[in-house]
C-alpha positions as CSV (number, residue, x, y, z in Angstrom):
1,M,4.0,10.0,7.9
2,A,2.0,7.4,6.0
3,C,0.8,7.4,2.4
4,I,-1.2,5.0,0.2
5,V,0.8,3.5,-2.7
6,K,-0.5,1.6,-5.7
7,Q,1.5,-1.4,-7.1
8,K,0.4,-3.3,-10.2
9,V,1.2,-7.0,-10.0
10,G,0.0,-9.0,-13.1
11,N,-3.6,-8.0,-13.8
12,N,-4.3,-6.7,-10.2
13,T,-3.4,-3.3,-8.6
14,Y,-2.8,-3.6,-4.9
15,L,-3.0,-0.8,-2.3
16,Y,-0.4,-0.5,0.4
17,E,0.0,1.9,3.3
18,S,3.6,3.0,3.3
19,T,5.3,4.4,6.3
20,S,8.8,6.1,6.0
21,Y,11.4,5.9,8.7
22,R,15.2,6.0,9.0
23,N,17.2,2.8,10.0
24,S,20.0,2.7,12.6
25,E,22.5,3.9,9.9
26,G,20.3,6.9,9.2
27,K,19.2,5.7,5.7
28,P,15.6,6.1,4.7
29,R,13.5,3.0,4.6
30,N,9.8,2.2,4.0
31,K,7.4,-0.3,5.7
32,R,4.4,-1.4,3.6
33,C,1.2,-3.0,4.8
34,L,-1.3,-4.4,2.3
35,I,-4.7,-2.6,2.8
36,G,-6.7,-3.7,-0.3
37,K,-6.8,-3.7,-4.1
38,I,-8.5,-1.9,-7.0
39,N,-11.6,-3.5,-8.5
40,R,-10.7,-4.2,-12.2
41,E,-14.3,-3.6,-13.5
42,T,-15.2,-0.4,-11.6
43,G,-11.8,1.0,-10.7
44,D,-12.9,1.5,-7.1
45,P,-10.7,0.6,-4.1
46,V,-11.7,-2.5,-2.2
47,Y,-10.2,-2.3,1.3
48,K,-9.5,-5.2,3.7
49,P,-11.9,-5.3,6.7
50,E,-8.9,-5.1,9.1
51,Y,-7.9,-1.7,7.6
52,L,-11.3,-0.1,8.0
C-alpha cells in the first residue's frame, strides 16, 4: 500500500510516495520515492513529469 508523505526541508516541502513493507527479519520498513514538491506561493503540488 502506498501513500503520499509531505516532508519540509528548509523552505521547501517535498512530496514522497511511501511504500510500506517488512524486511527479512519481519520488521516494518518504508521505501520513499520523490514525486514532487509544494509551490510556496500557491500551495499547489508540482509533480515530476516521471510521476505523472
